MOPAC internal coordinates of N, CA, C and O (Angstrom, degrees):
PM7 1SCF
backbone

  N    0.0000 0     0.00 0     0.00 0    0    0    0
  C    1.4409 1     0.00 0     0.00 0    1    0    0
  C    1.5256 1   107.90 1     0.00 0    2    1    0
  O    1.2310 1   121.13 1   -45.35 1    3    2    1
  N    1.3091 1   115.45 1   134.65 1    3    2    1
  C    1.4579 1   117.93 1   179.86 1    5    3    2
  C    1.5333 1   110.45 1   -86.51 1    6    5    3
  O    1.2310 1   121.26 1    -7.62 1    7    6    5
  N    1.3018 1   115.19 1   172.38 1    7    6    5
  C    1.4676 1   121.61 1  -175.63 1    9    7    6
  C    1.5284 1   111.69 1   -60.68 1   10    9    7
  O    1.2310 1   120.27 1   139.54 1   11   10    9
  N    1.3326 1   117.08 1   -40.46 1   11   10    9
  C    1.4661 1   121.05 1  -179.29 1   13   11   10
  C    1.5261 1   110.63 1   -62.87 1   14   13   11
  O    1.2310 1   120.30 1   136.05 1   15   14   13
  N    1.3358 1   117.04 1   -43.95 1   15   14   13
  C    1.4603 1   120.67 1   178.39 1   17   15   14
  C    1.5228 1   110.90 1   -63.19 1   18   17   15
  O    1.2310 1   120.96 1   139.82 1   19   18   17
  N    1.3121 1   115.78 1   -40.18 1   19   18   17
  C    1.4575 1   120.59 1   178.81 1   21   19   18
  C    1.5244 1   110.78 1   -61.40 1   22   21   19
  O    1.2310 1   120.23 1   135.22 1   23   22   21
  N    1.3159 1   117.16 1   -44.78 1   23   22   21
  C    1.4661 1   121.12 1   178.28 1   25   23   22
  C    1.5273 1   111.47 1   -63.93 1   26   25   23
  O    1.2310 1   120.65 1   140.04 1   27   26   25
  N    1.3340 1   116.37 1   -39.96 1   27   26   25
  C    1.4664 1   120.13 1   178.62 1   29   27   26
  C    1.5214 1   111.16 1   -65.34 1   30   29   27
  O    1.2310 1   120.38 1   139.10 1   31   30   29
  N    1.3240 1   116.89 1   -40.90 1   31   30   29
  C    1.4618 1   120.55 1   176.58 1   33   31   30
  C    1.5271 1   110.95 1   -63.13 1   34   33   31
  O    1.2310 1   120.70 1   136.18 1   35   34   33
  N    1.3124 1   116.26 1   -43.82 1   35   34   33
  C    1.4609 1   120.48 1   179.45 1   37   35   34
  C    1.5330 1   109.65 1   -58.82 1   38   37   35
  O    1.2310 1   120.42 1   134.09 1   39   38   37
  N    1.3137 1   116.81 1   -45.91 1   39   38   37
  C    1.4607 1   121.74 1  -179.77 1   41   39   38
  C    1.5324 1   110.70 1   -63.06 1   42   41   39
  O    1.2310 1   120.35 1   136.70 1   43   42   41
  N    1.3311 1   116.93 1   -43.30 1   43   42   41
  C    1.4575 1   120.97 1  -178.16 1   45   43   42
  C    1.5328 1   112.30 1   -69.02 1   46   45   43
  O    1.2310 1   120.11 1   148.93 1   47   46   45
  N    1.3297 1   117.40 1   -31.07 1   47   46   45
  C    1.4655 1   121.24 1  -178.67 1   49   47   46
  C    1.5257 1   113.39 1   -85.26 1   50   49   47
  O    1.2310 1   120.08 1   165.40 1   51   50   49
  N    1.3176 1   117.46 1   -14.60 1   51   50   49
  C    1.4659 1   120.99 1  -176.77 1   53   51   50
  C    1.5259 1   113.24 1   -55.13 1   54   53   51
  O    1.2310 1   118.58 1   133.94 1   55   54   53
  N    1.3453 1   120.31 1   -46.06 1   55   54   53
  C    1.4734 1   117.98 1   178.84 1   57   55   54
  C    1.5298 1   113.02 1   -60.47 1   58   57   55
  O    1.2310 1   120.23 1   145.50 1   59   58   57
  N    1.3266 1   117.16 1   -34.50 1   59   58   57
  C    1.4638 1   119.85 1   177.90 1   61   59   58
  C    1.5264 1   110.43 1   -66.06 1   62   61   59
  O    1.2310 1   120.82 1   134.90 1   63   62   61
  N    1.3223 1   116.03 1   -45.10 1   63   62   61
  C    1.4717 1   120.03 1   178.88 1   65   63   62
  C    1.5191 1   110.98 1   -61.52 1   66   65   63
  O    1.2310 1   120.27 1   136.08 1   67   66   65
  N    1.3188 1   117.10 1   -43.92 1   67   66   65
  C    1.4649 1   120.54 1  -179.82 1   69   67   66
  C    1.5262 1   110.50 1   -63.14 1   70   69   67
  O    1.2310 1   120.37 1   136.45 1   71   70   69
  N    1.3268 1   116.89 1   -43.55 1   71   70   69
  C    1.4616 1   120.51 1  -179.30 1   73   71   70
  C    1.5282 1   111.56 1   -64.58 1   74   73   71
  O    1.2310 1   120.32 1   139.46 1   75   74   73
  N    1.3227 1   116.99 1   -40.54 1   75   74   73
  C    1.4618 1   120.26 1   178.92 1   77   75   74
  C    1.5224 1   110.65 1   -64.34 1   78   77   75
  O    1.2310 1   120.25 1   133.73 1   79   78   77
  N    1.3184 1   117.12 1   -46.27 1   79   78   77
  C    1.4676 1   120.82 1   179.86 1   81   79   78
  C    1.5209 1   110.50 1   -61.44 1   82   81   79
  O    1.2310 1   120.22 1   135.20 1   83   82   81
  N    1.3192 1   117.19 1   -44.80 1   83   82   81
  C    1.4726 1   120.70 1   178.69 1   85   83   82
  C    1.5179 1   110.97 1   -62.28 1   86   85   83
  O    1.2310 1   120.79 1   137.50 1   87   86   85
  N    1.3231 1   116.10 1   -42.50 1   87   86   85
  C    1.4566 1   119.88 1  -178.46 1   89   87   86
  C    1.5223 1   111.50 1   -63.16 1   90   89   87
  O    1.2310 1   120.35 1   133.83 1   91   90   89
  N    1.3086 1   116.94 1   -46.17 1   91   90   89
  C    1.4623 1   120.27 1  -179.25 1   93   91   90
  C    1.5259 1   109.68 1   -62.71 1   94   93   91
  O    1.2310 1   120.19 1   132.63 1   95   94   93
  N    1.3309 1   117.23 1   -47.37 1   95   94   93
  C    1.4776 1   119.57 1   179.66 1   97   95   94
  C    1.5268 1   111.36 1   -61.91 1   98   97   95
  O    1.2310 1   120.12 1   136.84 1   99   98   97
  N    1.3389 1   117.38 1   -43.16 1   99   98   97
  C    1.4646 1   120.42 1   179.70 1  101   99   98
  C    1.5204 1   111.09 1   -64.60 1  102  101   99
  O    1.2310 1   120.22 1   138.34 1  103  102  101
  N    1.3206 1   117.19 1   -41.66 1  103  102  101
  C    1.4651 1   120.60 1   178.83 1  105  103  102
  C    1.5209 1   111.00 1   -63.45 1  106  105  103
  O    1.2310 1   121.01 1   139.20 1  107  106  105
  N    1.3275 1   115.67 1   -40.80 1  107  106  105
  C    1.4595 1   119.21 1   177.35 1  109  107  106
  C    1.5237 1   110.26 1   -62.38 1  110  109  107
  O    1.2310 1   120.06 1   136.79 1  111  110  109
  N    1.3239 1   117.50 1   -43.21 1  111  110  109
  C    1.4602 1   121.05 1  -179.52 1  113  111  110
  C    1.5304 1   111.07 1   -64.55 1  114  113  111
  O    1.2310 1   120.52 1   135.34 1  115  114  113
  N    1.3301 1   116.61 1   -44.66 1  115  114  113
  C    1.4650 1   120.28 1  -179.66 1  117  115  114
  C    1.5175 1   112.68 1   -64.78 1  118  117  115
  O    1.2310 1   120.59 1   147.43 1  119  118  117
  N    1.3125 1   116.48 1   -32.57 1  119  118  117
  C    1.4717 1   121.55 1  -179.96 1  121  119  118
  C    1.5295 1   111.54 1   -91.93 1  122  121  119
  O    1.2310 1   120.74 1  -179.53 1  123  122  121
  N    1.3353 1   116.19 1     0.47 1  123  122  121
  C    1.4618 1   122.34 1  -177.92 1  125  123  122
  C    1.5292 1   110.95 1    55.24 1  126  125  123
  O    1.2310 1   121.01 1  -134.35 1  127  126  125
  N    1.3310 1   115.67 1    45.65 1  127  126  125
  C    1.4623 1   123.07 1   179.54 1  129  127  126
  C    1.5192 1   108.22 1  -107.88 1  130  129  127
  O    1.2310 1   120.99 1   -54.17 1  131  130  129
  N    1.3056 1   115.71 1   125.83 1  131  130  129
  C    1.4699 1   120.88 1   176.40 1  133  131  130
  C    1.5215 1   108.67 1   -97.43 1  134  133  131
  O    1.2310 1   121.27 1   -11.36 1  135  134  133
  N    1.3227 1   115.18 1   168.64 1  135  134  133
  C    1.4607 1   118.79 1  -178.83 1  137  135  134
  C    1.5200 1   111.93 1   -60.25 1  138  137  135
  O    1.2310 1   119.63 1   145.29 1  139  138  137
  N    1.3299 1   118.31 1   -34.71 1  139  138  137
  C    1.4697 1   120.83 1   175.96 1  141  139  138
  C    1.5273 1   110.53 1   -61.54 1  142  141  139
  O    1.2310 1   121.00 1   136.27 1  143  142  141
  N    1.3404 1   115.69 1   -43.73 1  143  142  141
  C    1.4665 1   120.71 1   179.12 1  145  143  142
  C    1.5255 1   111.05 1   -63.52 1  146  145  143
  O    1.2310 1   121.23 1   137.01 1  147  146  145
  N    1.3208 1   115.25 1   -42.99 1  147  146  145
  C    1.4608 1   120.13 1  -179.46 1  149  147  146
  C    1.5264 1   110.49 1   -63.99 1  150  149  147
  O    1.2310 1   120.76 1   136.86 1  151  150  149
  N    1.3251 1   116.16 1   -43.14 1  151  150  149
  C    1.4741 1   120.12 1   178.43 1  153  151  150
  C    1.5277 1   110.43 1   -62.46 1  154  153  151
  O    1.2310 1   120.19 1   139.32 1  155  154  153
  N    1.3224 1   117.25 1   -40.68 1  155  154  153
  C    1.4707 1   120.97 1   178.62 1  157  155  154
  C    1.5273 1   111.17 1   -64.46 1  158  157  155
  O    1.2310 1   120.59 1   136.28 1  159  158  157
  N    1.3282 1   116.47 1   -43.72 1  159  158  157
  C    1.4688 1   120.09 1  -179.48 1  161  159  158
  C    1.5304 1   110.86 1   -65.83 1  162  161  159
  O    1.2310 1   120.37 1   141.44 1  163  162  161
  N    1.3149 1   116.89 1   -38.56 1  163  162  161
  C    1.4579 1   120.03 1   176.89 1  165  163  162
  C    1.5286 1   110.28 1   -66.40 1  166  165  163
  O    1.2310 1   120.33 1   141.30 1  167  166  165
  N    1.3349 1   116.98 1   -38.70 1  167  166  165
  C    1.4674 1   121.42 1   179.27 1  169  167  166
  C    1.5278 1   110.63 1   -61.57 1  170  169  167
  O    1.2310 1   120.31 1   145.14 1  171  170  169
  N    1.3291 1   117.02 1   -34.86 1  171  170  169
  C    1.4628 1   120.76 1   177.44 1  173  171  170
  C    1.5275 1   111.70 1   -64.24 1  174  173  171
  O    1.2310 1   120.94 1   159.95 1  175  174  173
  N    1.3215 1   115.80 1   -20.05 1  175  174  173
  C    1.4679 1   121.44 1   177.43 1  177  175  174
  C    1.5305 1   111.24 1   -99.41 1  178  177  175
  O    1.2310 1   120.98 1  -171.79 1  179  178  177
  N    1.3287 1   115.73 1     8.21 1  179  178  177
  C    1.4575 1   120.70 1   177.82 1  181  179  178
  C    1.5173 1   114.37 1    84.89 1  182  181  179
  O    1.2310 1   120.24 1  -165.28 1  183  182  181
  N    1.3303 1   117.15 1    14.72 1  183  182  181
  C    1.4660 1   122.19 1  -178.89 1  185  183  182
  C    1.5180 1   108.06 1  -108.19 1  186  185  183
  O    1.2310 1   120.61 1   -67.50 1  187  186  185
  N    1.3122 1   116.43 1   112.50 1  187  186  185
  C    1.4581 1   121.13 1  -176.93 1  189  187  186
  C    1.5242 1   110.27 1   -97.86 1  190  189  187
  O    1.2310 1   121.43 1   -67.01 1  191  190  189
  N    1.3201 1   114.87 1   112.99 1  191  190  189
  C    1.4667 1   122.80 1   176.88 1  193  191  190
  C    1.5233 1   106.57 1  -143.42 1  194  193  191
  O    1.2310 1   120.35 1   -46.50 1  195  194  193
  N    1.3178 1   116.93 1   133.50 1  195  194  193
  C    1.4610 1   119.18 1   178.84 1  197  195  194
  C    1.5271 1   109.95 1   -75.74 1  198  197  195
  O    1.2310 1   120.36 1   -25.33 1  199  198  197
  N    1.3192 1   116.91 1   154.67 1  199  198  197
  C    1.4674 1   119.59 1   176.38 1  201  199  198
  C    1.5351 1   112.09 1   -56.98 1  202  201  199
  O    1.2310 1   120.74 1   140.96 1  203  202  201
  N    1.3232 1   116.18 1   -39.04 1  203  202  201
  C    1.4674 1   119.98 1   179.94 1  205  203  202
  C    1.5237 1   111.03 1   -64.93 1  206  205  203
  O    1.2310 1   121.02 1   139.36 1  207  206  205
  N    1.3308 1   115.65 1   -40.64 1  207  206  205
  C    1.4579 1   120.14 1   179.07 1  209  207  206
  C    1.5273 1   110.20 1   -66.75 1  210  209  207
  O    1.2310 1   119.95 1   139.67 1  211  210  209
  N    1.3170 1   117.70 1   -40.33 1  211  210  209
  C    1.4637 1   121.03 1   176.70 1  213  211  210
  C    1.5170 1   111.26 1   -61.71 1  214  213  211
  O    1.2310 1   120.71 1   134.87 1  215  214  213
  N    1.3206 1   116.26 1   -45.13 1  215  214  213
  C    1.4664 1   120.65 1   179.39 1  217  215  214
  C    1.5209 1   110.05 1   -57.40 1  218  217  215
  O    1.2310 1   120.60 1   134.69 1  219  218  217
  N    1.3091 1   116.46 1   -45.31 1  219  218  217
  C    1.4578 1   121.71 1   179.32 1  221  219  218
  C    1.5182 1   111.29 1   -64.09 1  222  221  219
  O    1.2310 1   120.68 1   133.87 1  223  222  221
  N    1.3233 1   116.30 1   -46.13 1  223  222  221
  C    1.4611 1   120.48 1  -179.14 1  225  223  222
  C    1.5271 1   111.10 1   -62.03 1  226  225  223
  O    1.2310 1   120.18 1   136.91 1  227  226  225
  N    1.3251 1   117.26 1   -43.09 1  227  226  225
  C    1.4606 1   120.70 1  -178.92 1  229  227  226
  C    1.5264 1   110.35 1   -68.79 1  230  229  227
  O    1.2310 1   119.82 1   135.07 1  231  230  229
  N    1.3102 1   117.94 1   -44.93 1  231  230  229
  C    1.4682 1   119.18 1  -177.34 1  233  231  230
  C    1.5224 1   111.82 1   -64.07 1  234  233  231
  O    1.2310 1   120.48 1   145.84 1  235  234  233
  N    1.3330 1   116.69 1   -34.16 1  235  234  233
  C    1.4685 1   121.00 1   179.30 1  237  235  234
  C    1.5249 1   111.53 1   -93.39 1  238  237  235
  O    1.2310 1   120.90 1   171.27 1  239  238  237
  N    1.3360 1   115.88 1    -8.73 1  239  238  237
  C    1.4605 1   122.64 1  -174.07 1  241  239  238
  C    1.5213 1   109.80 1    51.20 1  242  241  239
  O    1.2310 1   121.51 1  -130.76 1  243  242  241
  N    1.2986 1   114.71 1    49.24 1  243  242  241
  C    1.4589 1   121.55 1  -178.79 1  245  243  242
  C    1.5260 1   109.37 1  -119.08 1  246  245  243
  O    1.2310 1   121.30 1  -111.70 1  247  246  245
  N    1.3239 1   115.13 1    68.30 1  247  246  245
  C    1.4540 1   118.49 1   175.40 1  249  247  246
  C    1.5139 1   109.25 1  -134.67 1  250  249  247
  O    1.2310 1   121.32 1   -20.19 1  251  250  249
  N    1.3017 1   115.09 1   159.81 1  251  250  249
  C    1.4534 1   120.73 1  -177.90 1  253  251  250
  C    1.5230 1   110.29 1   -71.23 1  254  253  251
  O    1.2310 1   121.54 1   -19.21 1  255  254  253
  N    1.3053 1   114.66 1   160.79 1  255  254  253
  C    1.4680 1   120.25 1   178.24 1  257  255  254
  C    1.5271 1   110.71 1   -60.79 1  258  257  255
  O    1.2310 1   120.47 1   142.01 1  259  258  257
  N    1.3336 1   116.71 1   -37.99 1  259  258  257
  C    1.4637 1   118.50 1  -178.57 1  261  259  258
  C    1.5249 1   111.94 1   -67.84 1  262  261  259
  O    1.2310 1   120.07 1   142.15 1  263  262  261
  N    1.3283 1   117.47 1   -37.85 1  263  262  261
  C    1.4635 1   119.67 1   176.30 1  265  263  262
  C    1.5197 1   110.24 1   -67.82 1  266  265  263
  O    1.2310 1   119.89 1   140.99 1  267  266  265
  N    1.3173 1   117.82 1   -39.01 1  267  266  265
  C    1.4637 1   121.25 1   177.07 1  269  267  266
  C    1.5261 1   110.18 1   -58.84 1  270  269  267
  O    1.2310 1   120.12 1   133.69 1  271  270  269
  N    1.3216 1   117.37 1   -46.31 1  271  270  269
  C    1.4670 1   120.79 1  -179.90 1  273  271  270
  C    1.5287 1   110.32 1   -64.08 1  274  273  271
  O    1.2310 1   119.96 1   141.02 1  275  274  273
  N    1.3169 1   117.67 1   -38.98 1  275  274  273
  C    1.4700 1   120.79 1   177.27 1  277  275  274
  C    1.5267 1   110.59 1   -63.31 1  278  277  275
  O    1.2310 1   120.04 1   138.94 1  279  278  277
  N    1.3210 1   117.54 1   -41.06 1  279  278  277
  C    1.4703 1   121.19 1   178.22 1  281  279  278
  C    1.5213 1   110.16 1   -63.44 1  282  281  279
  O    1.2310 1   120.42 1   134.85 1  283  282  281
  N    1.3282 1   116.80 1   -45.15 1  283  282  281
  C    1.4668 1   121.24 1   178.79 1  285  283  282
  C    1.5304 1   110.24 1   -60.84 1  286  285  283
  O    1.2310 1   120.65 1   140.21 1  287  286  285
  N    1.3234 1   116.37 1   -39.79 1  287  286  285
  C    1.4643 1   121.38 1   178.18 1  289  287  286
  C    1.5237 1   110.71 1   -64.56 1  290  289  287
  O    1.2310 1   120.55 1   132.70 1  291  290  289
  N    1.3219 1   116.56 1   -47.30 1  291  290  289
  C    1.4636 1   121.10 1  -179.82 1  293  291  290
  C    1.5340 1   110.83 1   -60.65 1  294  293  291
  O    1.2310 1   120.58 1   140.05 1  295  294  293
  N    1.3217 1   116.49 1   -39.95 1  295  294  293
  C    1.4666 1   120.29 1  -179.42 1  297  295  294
  C    1.5274 1   112.38 1   -76.58 1  298  297  295
  O    1.2310 1   120.27 1   165.95 1  299  298  297
  N    1.3284 1   117.09 1   -14.05 1  299  298  297
  C    1.4641 1   120.97 1   178.54 1  301  299  298
  C    1.5182 1   113.27 1    70.66 1  302  301  299
  O    1.2310 1   120.48 1  -146.17 1  303  302  301
  N    1.3297 1   116.69 1    33.83 1  303  302  301
  C    1.4654 1   120.55 1  -177.42 1  305  303  302
  C    1.5324 1   111.59 1  -119.57 1  306  305  303
  O    1.2310 1   120.93 1  -154.92 1  307  306  305
  N    1.3263 1   115.83 1    25.08 1  307  306  305
  C    1.4651 1   119.31 1  -173.99 1  309  307  306
  C    1.5255 1   113.68 1   -61.02 1  310  309  307
  O    1.2310 1   119.69 1   149.02 1  311  310  309
  N    1.3295 1   118.20 1   -30.98 1  311  310  309
  C    1.4675 1   119.34 1  -176.75 1  313  311  310
  C    1.5280 1   112.86 1   -75.42 1  314  313  311
  O    1.2310 1   120.19 1   155.09 1  315  314  313
  N    1.3176 1   117.24 1   -24.91 1  315  314  313
  C    1.4706 1   119.67 1  -177.27 1  317  315  314
  C    1.5203 1   113.98 1  -107.09 1  318  317  315
  O    1.2310 1   119.72 1   168.63 1  319  318  317
  N    1.3177 1   118.15 1   -11.37 1  319  318  317
  C    1.4651 1   121.04 1  -171.08 1  321  319  318
  C    1.5236 1   113.47 1   -58.40 1  322  321  319
  O    1.2310 1   120.05 1   120.75 1  323  322  321
  N    1.3112 1   117.50 1   -59.25 1  323  322  321
  C    1.4666 1   119.82 1  -174.04 1  325  323  322
  C    1.5271 1   111.73 1   -65.03 1  326  325  323
  O    1.2310 1   118.64 1   132.43 1  327  326  325
  N    1.3350 1   120.19 1   -47.57 1  327  326  325
  C    1.4683 1   117.92 1   178.32 1  329  327  326
  C    1.5334 1   112.94 1   -59.35 1  330  329  327
  O    1.2310 1   120.35 1   138.14 1  331  330  329
  N    1.3200 1   116.94 1   -41.86 1  331  330  329
  C    1.4654 1   120.02 1   179.94 1  333  331  330
  C    1.5234 1   111.67 1   -66.38 1  334  333  331
  O    1.2310 1   120.27 1   138.38 1  335  334  333
  N    1.3198 1   117.09 1   -41.62 1  335  334  333
  C    1.4649 1   120.91 1   179.34 1  337  335  334
  C    1.5262 1   110.20 1   -64.51 1  338  337  335
  O    1.2310 1   119.95 1   136.72 1  339  338  337
  N    1.3222 1   117.71 1   -43.28 1  339  338  337
  C    1.4613 1   120.30 1   179.28 1  341  339  338
  C    1.5270 1   111.48 1   -64.92 1  342  341  339
  O    1.2310 1   120.20 1   142.36 1  343  342  341
  N    1.3195 1   117.22 1   -37.64 1  343  342  341
  C    1.4677 1   120.66 1   176.99 1  345  343  342
  C    1.5248 1   110.08 1   -62.91 1  346  345  343
  O    1.2310 1   120.30 1   133.85 1  347  346  345
  N    1.3237 1   117.03 1   -46.15 1  347  346  345
  C    1.4664 1   120.83 1   178.15 1  349  347  346
  C    1.5197 1   111.38 1   -62.77 1  350  349  347
  O    1.2310 1   120.51 1   140.90 1  351  350  349
  N    1.3292 1   116.64 1   -39.10 1  351  350  349
  C    1.4637 1   120.79 1   179.15 1  353  351  350
  C    1.5226 1   110.33 1   -61.60 1  354  353  351
  O    1.2310 1   120.46 1   134.62 1  355  354  353
  N    1.3300 1   116.73 1   -45.38 1  355  354  353
  C    1.4635 1   120.38 1   179.11 1  357  355  354
  C    1.5203 1   111.10 1   -61.87 1  358  357  355
  O    1.2310 1   120.29 1   139.59 1  359  358  357
  N    1.3234 1   117.06 1   -40.41 1  359  358  357
  C    1.4643 1   120.39 1   177.92 1  361  359  358
  C    1.5302 1   110.92 1   -63.44 1  362  361  359
  O    1.2310 1   120.45 1   137.54 1  363  362  361
  N    1.3176 1   116.75 1   -42.46 1  363  362  361
  C    1.4585 1   120.18 1   178.22 1  365  363  362
  C    1.5226 1   111.12 1   -63.97 1  366  365  363
  O    1.2310 1   120.38 1   139.07 1  367  366  365
  N    1.3305 1   116.89 1   -40.93 1  367  366  365
  C    1.4590 1   120.14 1   179.80 1  369  367  366
  C    1.5182 1   111.19 1   -66.93 1  370  369  367
  O    1.2310 1   120.28 1   144.10 1  371  370  369
  N    1.3249 1   117.07 1   -35.90 1  371  370  369
  C    1.4645 1   120.74 1   179.54 1  373  371  370
  C    1.5213 1   112.61 1   -71.49 1  374  373  371
  O    1.2310 1   120.81 1   155.55 1  375  374  373
  N    1.3288 1   116.05 1   -24.45 1  375  374  373
  C    1.4725 1   120.39 1   179.05 1  377  375  374
  C    1.5141 1   113.05 1   -81.11 1  378  377  375
  O    1.2310 1   120.43 1   168.32 1  379  378  377
  N    1.3379 1   116.78 1   -11.68 1  379  378  377
  C    1.4749 1   120.28 1  -179.80 1  381  379  378
  C    1.4983 1   111.63 1   -80.07 1  382  381  379
  O    1.2310 1   120.10 1   180.00 1  383  382  381

């Protein structure tokens, strides 16, 4: 992939990243879950991530698909996550 394609992909994926980050933060707020709580719950599943690392990953939306699914599972929002994220993504794309 050349540099131009990479930049185009980055631009096209940005609304998805923003929607995922917003969704995770909103879900945490609604469930009154802090990064320490999330790190503890993930640790109970054998996933070791520091609260600081989670905060960074969520704010940048730079985490693997498997960690994202684990976070969604821990937050108990698996049934609404994808539809809500896709709705937010469409709204972000329409605002551009």
